[in-house]
C-alpha positions in Angstrom: 46.4 3.2 -8.6 48.5 0.0 -8.8 51.2 1.6 -6.8 48.7 2.8 -4.3 47.2 -0.7 -3.9 50.6 -2.3 -3.5 51.4 0.4 -0.9 48.2 -0.4 1.0 48.9 -4.1 0.9 52.4 -3.6 2.1 51.3 -1.4 5.0 48.6 -3.9 6.0 51.2 -6.7 6.0 53.5 -4.7 8.2 50.7 -3.7 10.4 49.6 -7.3 10.9 53.1 -8.2 11.9 53.2 -5.2 14.2 49.8 -6.0 15.7 51.0 -9.1 17.4 51.6 -6.8 20.3 49.9 -3.5 19.2 46.6 -2.8 17.4 47.0 -0.7 14.2 44.8 1.2 11.8 45.2 2.8 8.4 43.1 5.7 7.0 43.0 6.1 3.3 42.4 9.7 2.0 42.6 9.7 -1.8 46.2 8.8 -2.7 47.4 9.2 0.9 47.4 6.4 3.5 48.0 7.3 7.2 48.8 4.6 9.8 47.9 4.7 13.4 49.0 2.4 16.2 47.8 1.3 19.6 44.4 0.7 21.2 43.3 4.2 20.2 44.2 3.7 16.6 40.5 3.4 15.6 39.7 6.6 17.3 42.6 8.4 15.6 41.7 7.1 12.2 38.0 8.0 12.6 38.9 11.6 13.7 40.9 12.1 10.5 38.3 10.4 8.2 35.5 12.1 6.3 32.4 10.9 4.4 33.1 8.1 1.9 36.5 7.1 3.2 37.7 3.8 4.5 39.2 2.8 7.8 41.0 -0.5 7.8 41.7 -2.2 11.2 44.3 -5.0 11.9 43.8 -7.9 14.2 43.5 -6.7 17.8 41.3 -4.9 20.3 40.4 -1.2 19.9 39.0 1.4 22.2 35.5 2.4 21.3 34.6 5.9 20.1 33.5 8.5 22.6 30.3 9.0 20.6 28.5 7.6 17.7 29.6 7.2 14.1 28.3 10.3 12.4 30.3 10.1 9.2 29.4 7.9 6.2 32.6 5.7 6.4 33.5 2.1 5.9 35.1 0.3 8.9 36.8 -2.9 7.8 38.3 -5.3 10.4 40.5 -8.3 10.3 37.7 -10.7 11.2 34.8 -11.1 13.5 34.1 -14.7 14.3 35.0 -16.3 17.6 35.3 -20.1 17.0 34.4 -22.8 19.5 38.0 -23.2 20.4 37.8 -19.9 22.3 39.6 -16.6 22.4 43.1 -18.0 22.8 43.5 -19.2 19.2 41.0 -16.7 17.6 42.1 -13.9 15.3 39.7 -11.0 15.3 39.1 -7.3 15.4 37.3 -6.3 18.6 35.4 -3.1 19.2 33.3 -3.6 22.4 30.6 -1.3 21.3 29.8 0.7 18.2 26.9 3.2 17.7 25.9 4.2 14.1 24.0 7.4 13.4 25.1 8.3 9.9 23.7 7.1 6.6 25.5 4.5 4.4 27.9 3.3 7.1 29.5 -0.1 6.3 30.9 -2.3 9.0 32.8 -5.5 8.1 34.9 -8.1 9.9 34.2 -6.8 13.4 33.6 -8.7 16.7 31.5 -6.5 19.0 29.5 -6.8 22.1 26.9 -4.2 21.0 26.2 -2.5 17.8 23.5 0.2 18.0 21.8 1.7 15.0 20.3 5.1 15.1 17.9 7.0 12.8 19.8 6.3 9.6 19.6 4.7 6.2 21.7 2.2 4.3 23.6 0.5 7.1 25.5 -2.6 6.0 26.9 -5.1 8.5 28.9 -7.9 7.0 31.0 -10.8 8.3 30.5 -9.6 11.9 30.0 -11.5 15.2 27.6 -9.3 17.3 26.4 -10.3 20.7 23.6 -7.7 20.7 22.3 -5.5 17.9 19.9 -2.7 19.1 18.0 0.1 17.5 15.6 2.5 19.4 14.9 4.8 16.5 13.5 4.2 13.0 16.1 3.0 10.5 15.7 2.1 6.8 17.3 -0.3 4.3 19.5 -2.0 6.9 21.4 -5.0 5.6 22.9 -7.8 7.7 25.0 -10.2 5.6 26.9 -13.4 6.6 26.9 -12.5 10.3 26.3 -14.2 13.6 24.0 -12.2 15.9 23.1 -13.2 19.5 20.2 -10.8 20.1 18.8 -9.1 17.1 16.8 -6.3 18.7 16.5 -4.0 15.7 13.3 -5.3 14.0 10.7 -3.2 15.8 12.1 0.1 14.5 13.2 -1.2 11.0 11.9 -0.6 7.5 13.0 -2.8 4.6 15.4 -4.8 6.6 17.1 -7.8 5.0 19.2 -10.4 6.7 20.9 -13.0 4.5 23.2 -16.0 5.2 23.1 -15.1 8.9 22.8 -17.0 12.2 20.5 -15.5 14.8 20.0 -16.8 18.3 17.1 -14.6 19.3 15.2 -11.7 17.8 12.7 -9.1 18.9 9.2 -8.7 17.3 9.1 -7.2 13.9 7.1 -4.2 13.0 4.1 -4.4 10.7 5.5 -1.6 8.6 8.8 -3.4 8.1 7.9 -6.9 6.7 11.6 -7.9 7.1 13.1 -10.5 4.8 15.3 -13.4 6.0 17.2 -15.3 3.3 19.3 -18.5 4.0 19.2 -17.8 7.7 19.4 -20.0 10.8 17.2 -18.6 13.6 17.3 -20.6 16.8 14.5 -19.0 18.7 12.2 -18.1 15.9 8.9 -18.1 17.7 7.1 -16.1 19.1 8.7 -13.0 17.6 8.1 -14.2 14.0 5.3 -11.9 12.7 5.4 -9.6 9.7 8.3 -11.3 7.9 9.3 -13.2 4.8 11.3 -16.4 5.3 13.1 -17.9 2.3 15.3 -21.0 2.6 15.6 -20.7 6.3 16.0 -23.1 9.3 13.6 -21.9 12.0 14.0 -23.3 15.5 11.9 -23.1 18.6 12.6 -24.1 22.2 10.4 -27.0 22.9 7.3 -28.5 21.3 3.8 -27.2 21.3 1.1 -25.3 19.4 2.3 -22.3 17.5 0.1 -19.4 17.0 1.5 -17.1 14.2 -1.8 -15.1 14.1 -0.2 -12.3 12.1 0.7 -12.8 8.4 4.1 -14.1 7.5 5.3 -15.8 4.3 7.4 -19.0 4.3 9.2 -20.3 1.2 11.1 -23.6 1.3 11.6 -23.3 5.1 12.4 -26.1 7.6 10.8 -25.9 11.0 13.2 -27.9 13.3 11.0 -28.2 16.4 7.6 -27.4 15.1 4.7 -29.6 16.3 1.5 -27.8 15.4 0.0 -24.7 13.8 -3.3 -23.6 15.0 -6.1 -23.6 12.5 -6.4 -19.8 12.4 -2.8 -19.4 11.1 -2.7 -17.5 7.8 -0.1 -19.0 5.6 -0.5 -16.3 2.9 1.3 -17.7 -0.2 3.4 -20.0 1.9 5.4 -22.8 0.4 6.4 -25.0 3.3 8.9 -27.9 3.1 6.9 -29.6 5.9 3.4 -30.4 4.3 0.5 -29.8 6.7 -2.3 -32.2 7.4 -5.4 -32.0 9.4 -5.2 -33.9 12.7 -8.1 -35.2 14.8 -8.7 -32.0 16.8 -9.1 -29.9 13.7 -5.7 -28.2 13.8 -3.2 -27.9 11.1 -0.1 -30.0 11.9 3.3 -30.7 10.4 3.6 -34.4 11.0 6.6 -35.0 8.8 9.9 -33.2 8.0 10.1 -31.9 11.5 13.8 -32.1 12.5 15.8 -31.4 15.6 18.8 -29.2 16.1 20.7 -32.2 17.4 20.4 -34.0 14.0 20.9 -30.8 12.1 24.0 -29.4 13.8 25.4 -32.3 15.7 25.3 -30.2 19.0 22.1 -28.6 20.2 22.1 -24.9 19.5 25.6 -24.5 18.3 26.1 -20.8 18.0 27.1 -19.3 15.6 26.2 -22.1 13.2 29.2 -23.8 11.7 28.5 -23.9 7.9 29.6 -27.5 7.6 26.8 -28.5 10.0 24.1 -26.7 8.1 22.0 -28.7 5.6 23.1 -28.3 2.0 20.9 -26.4 -0.4 19.9 -27.3 -3.9 23.2 -25.9 -5.1 25.1 -28.3 -2.8 26.3 -25.3 -0.7 25.5 -24.9 3.0 22.5 -22.8 3.8 23.3 -20.2 6.5 26.4 -18.1 7.1 28.4 -18.0 3.8 25.6 -20.3 2.5 23.8 -21.3 -0.6 20.4 -20.5 -2.1 17.9 -23.1 -1.0 17.0 -26.5 0.3 16.7 -29.7 -1.7 13.1 -30.2 -2.8 11.9 -33.5 -1.4 10.7 -35.6 -4.4 8.0 -37.7 -2.6 5.7 -34.8 -1.8 3.1 -33.5 -4.4 4.1 -30.2 -5.8 1.6 -27.6 -7.0 2.0 -24.3 -8.8 -0.2 -22.1 -10.9 -2.4 -19.0 -10.6 -5.3 -18.1 -8.3 -7.2 -14.9 -9.1 -6.6 -12.2 -6.5 -9.7 -10.3 -7.5 -13.2 -11.5 -6.7 -15.5 -11.5 -9.6 -19.3 -11.7 -9.9 -21.2 -13.8 -7.4 -18.1 -14.0 -5.1 -16.2 -16.2 -7.6 -12.5 -16.5 -8.5 -10.7 -18.5 -11.1 -8.3 -21.2 -9.8 -5.8 -22.7 -12.3 -3.2 -25.0 -10.7 -0.8 -27.6 -12.1 0.6 -30.3 -10.0 2.9 -33.4 -10.1 4.2 -36.1 -7.8 7.3 -38.2 -7.9 6.2 -40.5 -5.1 6.7 -44.0 -6.5 4.0 -45.3 -4.1 1.4 -42.9 -5.5 -0.6 -43.7 -8.6 -2.1 -40.3 -9.0 -3.3 -37.1 -7.4 -6.8 -37.9 -6.3 -8.2 -34.9 -4.3 -7.6 -31.4 -3.2 -8.8 -29.3 -0.3 -9.3 -25.5 0.2 -8.3 -23.7 3.3 -10.0 -20.3 3.8 -8.5 -17.9 6.3 -6.8 -20.8 8.0 -10.0 -22.9 8.2 -10.4 -26.0 6.1 -13.4 -26.5 3.9 -14.8 -29.6 2.3 -12.5 -32.0 0.6 -12.8 -32.3 -3.2 -12.8 -36.1 -3.8 -12.7 -36.1 -7.6 -9.6 -36.9 -9.6 -7.7 -34.0 -11.0 -7.4 -33.6 -14.8 -4.3 -35.3 -16.2 -2.4 -34.2 -19.3 1.2 -34.7 -20.4 2.5 -35.8 -17.0 0.8 -33.0 -15.1 -2.4 -32.9 -13.1 -4.6 -29.8 -13.4 -7.3 -27.9 -11.4 -9.1 -25.5 -13.6 -12.3 -24.3 -11.9 -14.4 -21.3 -11.0 -14.5 -21.3 -7.2 -17.1 -19.4 -5.2 -15.9 -17.8 -2.0 -18.1 -19.2 0.8 -20.5 -16.8 2.5 -18.9 -17.3 5.9 -15.5 -16.3 4.5 -17.0 -13.1 3.1 -18.7 -12.4 6.4 -15.4 -13.0 8.3 -13.1 -11.2 6.0 -10.8 -8.5 7.4 -12.6 -5.2 6.6 -9.5 -3.1 7.5 -7.3 -5.0 5.1 -10.0 -5.8 2.5 -8.7 -9.3 1.8 -9.1 -13.0 2.7 -6.7 -15.9 2.4 -7.0 -19.0 0.3 -4.6 -22.0 0.5 -4.9 -25.2 -1.6 -3.6 -28.6 -0.7 -3.2 -31.4 -3.2 -3.3 -35.1 -2.0 -2.1 -38.2 -3.7 -3.7 -41.6 -3.2 -1.4 -42.4 -0.3 -2.7 -39.4 1.7 0.4 -37.3 1.3 -0.4 -33.6 0.7 1.5 -30.9 -1.0 2.9 -27.7 0.4 0.4 -24.9 0.1 -0.5 -23.2 -3.2 -1.8 -20.0 -1.8 -3.2 -16.6 -2.7 -4.5 -13.5 -1.0 -7.8 -12.4 -2.6 -7.9 -8.6 -2.4 -10.7 -6.1 -2.7 -10.0 -4.5 -6.0 -13.5 -3.5 -6.9 -14.4 0.2 -6.6 -17.6 1.4 -5.0 -20.7 2.3 -6.9 -22.5 5.7 -6.5 -26.0 6.5 -7.5 -27.1 10.1 -7.4 -30.6 11.5 -7.1 -31.9 13.3 -10.2 -30.9 16.9 -10.3 -33.3 19.7 -11.4 -32.7 21.1 -14.8 -31.9 24.5 -13.4 -31.6 26.4 -10.1 -32.1 30.1 -9.7 -31.2 30.8 -6.1 -27.4 30.2 -6.1 -27.9 27.0 -4.0 -28.1 23.4 -5.0 -28.7 20.4 -2.7 -27.5 17.1 -4.1 -28.0 13.6 -2.6 -26.6 10.2 -3.5 -26.2 6.6 -2.2 -23.0 4.5 -2.3 -22.5 0.8 -2.3 -19.4 -1.3 -1.5 -20.0 -4.9 -0.4 -16.3 -5.7 0.3 -14.4 -3.2 2.3 -16.9 -0.4 2.9 -16.9 3.2 1.7 -14.5 5.5 3.4 -15.4 8.8 1.9 -16.8 10.6 -1.2 -15.4 13.3 -3.4 -17.8 15.8 -4.9 -16.6 17.8 -7.9 -18.4 20.7 -9.6 -16.9 22.1 -12.8 -17.9 24.1 -15.9 -15.9 21.8 -18.1 -16.7 18.1 -18.4 -14.0 15.8 -17.0 -12.0 18.5 -15.3 -11.1 18.0 -11.6 -9.4 21.1 -10.2 -8.4 21.0 -6.6 -10.4 24.1 -5.6 -13.6 22.5 -6.9 -13.2 19.3 -4.9 -15.1 18.6 -1.7 -14.4 15.5 0.4 -17.2 14.3 2.7 -18.4 11.2 4.5 -22.0 12.3 4.2 -24.3 11.3 1.3 -25.5 14.8 0.6 -23.9 18.2 -0.2 -25.1 21.7 -0.4 -23.5 24.1 -3.0 -23.8 27.7 -2.1 -23.0 31.0 -3.8 -22.6 29.4 -7.2 -22.1 31.7 -10.1 -24.4 31.5 -13.1 -23.5 29.0 -15.8 -23.7 25.4 -16.9 -22.0 22.9 -14.5 -21.0 19.3 -14.4 -21.2 17.4 -11.1 -19.2 14.3 -10.2 -19.6 12.1 -7.1 -16.8 9.6 -6.6 -16.4 7.1 -3.8 -13.3 5.6 -2.2 -13.4 2.4 -0.1 -11.4 1.7 3.0 -8.6 0.0 1.1 -8.2 2.8 -1.4 -10.2 1.7 -4.4 -11.7 4.7 -6.1 -14.4 5.1 -8.6 -12.8 7.0 -11.5 -14.0 8.9 -14.5 -15.3 6.5 -17.1 -16.0 3.7 -14.6 -19.4 2.6 -13.5 -18.7 3.7 -10.0 -18.6 7.3 -10.9 -21.7 9.4 -11.3 -21.9 12.6 -13.4 -24.8 15.0 -14.0 -25.2 18.6 -15.0 -27.4 21.5 -14.4 -27.7 25.3 -15.1 -27.2 27.8 -12.4 -29.1 31.0 -13.6 -30.2 33.7 -11.2 -30.4 36.6 -13.7 -33.9 37.5 -15.1 -34.4 38.4 -18.8 -34.2 42.0 -20.0 -37.1 43.2 -22.1 -37.1 45.8 -24.9 -40.6 47.2 -25.9 -42.1 50.0 -27.9 -45.5 51.8 -28.1 -46.3 53.0 -31.6 -42.6 52.5 -32.4 -41.5 54.8 -29.5 -39.1 53.1 -27.1 -39.0 55.7 -24.3 -40.7 58.9 -23.1 -44.3 59.8 -24.2 -46.4 59.1 -27.3 -49.9 60.1 -28.5 -52.3 57.3 -29.2 -53.5 57.0 -32.8 -57.1 56.4 -33.9 -56.4 52.6 -33.7 -55.1 52.8 -30.1 -51.6 52.1 -28.8 -49.6 49.3 -30.6 -47.2 47.5 -28.2 -44.3 45.3 -29.4 -41.6 43.6 -27.3 -38.7 41.2 -27.2 -36.3 40.0 -24.5 -32.8 38.5 -24.0 -31.7 36.0 -21.4 -28.2 34.7 -20.5 -28.9 30.9 -20.1 -32.4 29.6 -19.8 -34.3 31.5 -22.5 -37.5 33.5 -22.3 -40.6 31.6 -21.2 -43.4 34.3 -21.2 -44.2 38.0 -21.1 -46.5 40.1 -18.9 -47.9 43.5 -20.0 -48.9 46.1 -17.3 -50.6 49.5 -17.5 -51.0 52.4 -15.0 -53.8 55.0 -15.3 -53.1 58.6 -14.3 -49.9 57.6 -12.5 -51.7 55.0 -10.4 -50.4 51.5 -9.6 -49.4 49.1 -12.4 -52.1 46.6 -13.2 -51.4 43.2 -15.0 -53.3 43.5 -18.3 -52.0 40.7 -20.4 -50.4 37.7 -18.5 -48.3 34.8 -19.8 -48.0 35.9 -23.4 -45.6 33.8 -25.6 -45.9 35.9 -28.7 -45.1 39.6 -29.1 -47.7 42.3 -30.1 -50.9 43.8 -28.5 -53.2 46.8 -28.9 -54.1 48.9 -25.9 -57.3 51.1 -25.9 -57.7 53.8 -23.3 -60.3 56.5 -22.4 -60.1 59.7 -24.3 -58.5 62.5 -22.3 -56.7 60.1 -20.0 -52.9 59.3 -19.7 -51.5 55.8 -19.3 -48.1 54.2 -18.6 -47.2 50.9 -20.3 -44.5 48.4 -19.3 -43.6 44.8 -20.4 -41.6 42.3 -18.3 -40.4 38.7 -19.1 -39.9 35.5 -17.2 -37.3 32.9 -18.2 -37.5 29.1 -18.1 -35.8 29.0 -14.7 -38.6 31.3 -13.3 -36.4 34.3 -13.0 -38.9 37.2 -13.2 -38.0 40.6 -14.5 -38.7 43.4 -12.0 -41.3 46.1 -12.8 -39.3 49.4 -13.1 -41.6 52.5 -13.4 -38.8 54.5 -14.9 -38.8 52.3 -18.0 -42.5 52.8 -18.6 -43.7 54.5 -21.8 -46.4 57.2 -21.4 -49.4 57.1 -23.8 -51.9 60.0 -24.1 -55.4 59.4 -25.4 
């Protein structure tokens, strides 16, 4: 391996010397390294390469591929940045255009006019200077690291994109499904295409001054707005931590009256691109923020700082628990005197009382009721509202936001109408009501099972109605569950108050009666001097026997009800001498299933 590494270094050294007049490339395949020369060296090396292999390019200009990159290769150039001194003194690897359509492609140290990303995953672009980056198809897990990008037009089709230590001149609008992350970045034209993103330790620029309307949620942490004048009052800061503390101006809008900087003071020259690291403000680790940069901005000591917890779940009576600690190093301030809530971007009443003070920290520890108008205006589709808290010292300086998003985490509640104890017609109609005061009920799941707590897929029925008709149900004991789901996915589950369970018997089979006359169970019998002694009993599968009826027929005539609704067995029948009778006994169960009169089961009695 050491000999292989020395060989590669030696070849690169020779190639660099050779490349003063000709471009060169090496392709590494296991222990073998192949060198290619000329403007087509990149093409030749790519043709020979396979997945997982590395193509190393010397300084120079290379002919682009005829088609896209369809192999998972690494393409590593000599360098990608064009300095302000121009092309004459620059050393770089130039590929005018590059199209990527394979997963896990790595591009490093390249200067390119256009890099296109296709439907692929895991693309990494590092140390590159790109005039335009485009993507017309969905791509995932794209990483842009320590680059300079003129037009970043890949956000609208991205998912899980991260750009770090990168300078961006302009960018397209991000997709809601992406929620891109920008870390230690300088973005010259940040607005209006700023939605659905997380900004950490960034410098965000904007051409001109005016009211900014970021109506869609984005998160800002330790971010400097270089030309920002005003946010509209409907802006949702959503857990933002802004270096520029907002105040309320006379026309009711949220403004950033301090810490607004200009590009001239920040970079020396307006819109220097790409940003020279020495001109970018230092971070808290004393390293420049931006390309090749550090981790964060210096925290200004004269602004109150707040941190703590705010419940994200609304409790009873629209209340949440707010517990926030705060401090101030402002020498002109003698304490933190008041705080103010901002609901969904709208300020509510100022709390004038002093905060609690203990061991050098100020505290807010309170149960806060969410105002009715906030509940009324909440976003039903998202099931959440936004709370931001600002802390003021006695000089009127306020803190960056301490924010939280209060989500609907409460499941719906279902109440079902009482079921009958039993049904005997193989059908059962059930009805219920559902309640969800926050997001609204999306649908119900009805479950019918013979075992308690079992939810098999074939016994589940999803409906938006509040009633359901079961048909063709087999006999047996059943448990019925009605569960509700709200529009943000909260479900009432087994064991929770939002779930309703009941049970009933489905029994459509009548009892079966056994009876005798003078101890004879079938055929014909002669009556004794004391008459005909009738005895009976019955069996039933579920409900149990409720009553018996005794019938007789004289001289093969129709059966006539003789003894109705008997609950105890035993009776004596007396007939006319010389006549013949037929006797039959039937039963009715507790679910009103009535046994049929079957003449063939009758016992004949001769008097």
